[in-house]
BAKOL-227669 format. One record per residue (C-alpha): x, y, z. Coordinates in steps of 0.02 Angstrom, whole numbers, padded with zeros to 5 digits, always signed. Layout:
BEGIN
XYZ/...
***
This chain:
BEGIN
-02584-03115-02543/-02669-02960-02505/-02650-02887-02317/-02803-02892-02227/-02947-02738-02205/-02908-02673-02029/-03040-02528-01993/-03017-02422-01810/-03150-02386-01678/-03245-02245-01770/-03252-02359-01933/-03316-02516-01844/-03443-02393-01722/-03511-02342-01903/-03529-02505-01975/-03608-02583-01807/-03706-02411-01796/-03664-02389-01601/-03563-02269-01498/-03382-02283-01525/-03372-02288-01332/-03463-02465-01343/-03327-02521-01459/-03191-02465-01360/-03291-02556-01191/-03322-02717-01307/-03144-02729-01361/-03081-02715-01195/-03191-02833-01117/-03142-02965-01250/-03330-02975-01310/-03283-02886-01488/-03120-02962-01591/-02981-02844-01593/-02809-02804-01597/-02705-02689-01492/-02570-02613-01584/-02481-02490-01471/-02632-02364-01395/-02732-02400-01528/-02872-02522-01554/-02878-02606-01750/-03029-02730-01792/-03028-02864-01929/-03158-02836-02060/-03174-03017-02071/-03183-03053-01873/-03324-02935-01869/-03419-03012-02003/-03380-03168-01923/-03432-03118-01741/-03602-03050-01835/-03637-03208-01899/-03613-03315-01753/-03709-03177-01619/-03841-03195-01773/-03830-03374-01746/-03843-03369-01564/-03997-03255-01553/-04081-03367-01664/-04043-03520-01550/-04104-03405-01403/-04265-03365-01490/-04307-03557-01527/-04267-03616-01358/-04385-03484-01294/-04528-03534-01412/-04506-03730-01364/-04499-03683-01195/-04666-03559-01212/-04760-03711-01291/
***
């Protein structure tokens, strides 16, 4: 079994194209799947990919709900 790829805050910020401060905030608030190891945040790449897929699905569902209510 291969170890899971763990990313640091800066790598996640680059991956998501957001500021590192945003990554810290989302991790602290529980909005982003994260692991705290000591004083440092780490993120499983597979968790982030699932999180992105879920958020995309939620956004698409919201778009459909909006367009349904507009008709």
